N, C-alpha and C positions, 0 to 999 in steps of 0.2 A: 319445806315440803308439806303439802296439805293432804290430809286423809279424810275421806268422807265415808261414813258407814251407815247404811240404811237398815231399817228394821220395820216390822209391822205388817208385812205382807202375809198372804194366806189365802185360804179358800173361803168364799162367802157366797151366800145365796143372792139372787137378784133382789134388789131393794134393800140389801143390807149395807153396813158401814164398816169402814176400816180407817185407821189413822196410821199413816206412815211417818217415820221419824228418820232424820238424817243428822248424825252428830259429826261436827267438823272439828278437826284439830287446828291449833294455831290461835293467834290473837286477833283482836279487832274484827271480830266476826261480823258485827252488824253493818259494816261499811261496804261489804262486797255483795254484788248481785248474786243471787242464787235462784235455782229453778228446779222443777221436777220435769223429767222427760219420761216417755214410755215407748216401748217397742213391742209390738205384737208379732207373732210368727209370720214371716213372709212380708212384713211391712217395714217401712222406714221409721227410724226414731222420730218422734214428734214432741214438741213442747206441750206440756200440760198446764203449767203455771209458773209465773216468775214473780220474784219479789226483789226490790232494791230500794235503797234509801232515797233515790232521786226521782223515781217514777212510781205511779200507782201500780198496785199489783195487777197482773193481767192473766187471763185464762184462755185456753182454747175454747172455741164456741161449743164444742161437744161436751164440755164439763161445767160450763157456766151455770151457776145456781145450785150445783151439786157438790163441787169441790171447793175447799178453802185452803190457801197457803198462808202460813204464819211462821214467825221465828221467835225464839227466846234467846236473847243475847247472853243471859246469865248462864244458860246451859249449852251455848254454842250449837243450838239445835234448830233445824227448820222442819216444819210439819206439813203434811198434806192430809187434811181431813176429807174423806171421801164418803159421801152419803148417796143413797138411792143408786147404788151400783148396778150397772147393766152388764150383760155378757160381753158387749163390745169394749168394756173397760179392761178386759183380760189382757195382761201384758206384763213385761218386766219393767218396773219403775226404777228410774235412775235419778240420783241426786247430782246436781251440778253447781259448781261455783266458778266464778271468774275472778281471778286475783292476780294483780300485777301483770295483766296482759296474758295470763296463762289460763287454760281451761283444765278444770279438775272434775273427775267423775268418780262416783261410787261404783260398786260392783253390781248393784241392782238388787231388787227384791221382787219376787214373783207375786202377782195378784191374779187370782183366778175367780171369776164370777160365774157360778154354775149351780143349777139345781140338781 
């Protein structure tokens, strides 16, 4: 069983930065595809960024140039560095892992961008 625990969300002003973290339980962390998703009120969940050993990292068009996904295998952690945040980035952000054909989700962390 895989557990994903996100942290790092909060309230930030437009133009500010946050770094989200997702710690994953289990071994062989680096070989599994991982991603960050987000869901704003009244909207569908959308992919923000993805990272995998077999493909280049990729990003939603709305966050390209502002967000960076990375992972630290020694810490079993995937990060999402978010810069130049905008009010439309307000959402609950979820960590995702695909492992052995199964989908695993964290419980989410709230990001609110407001002045």
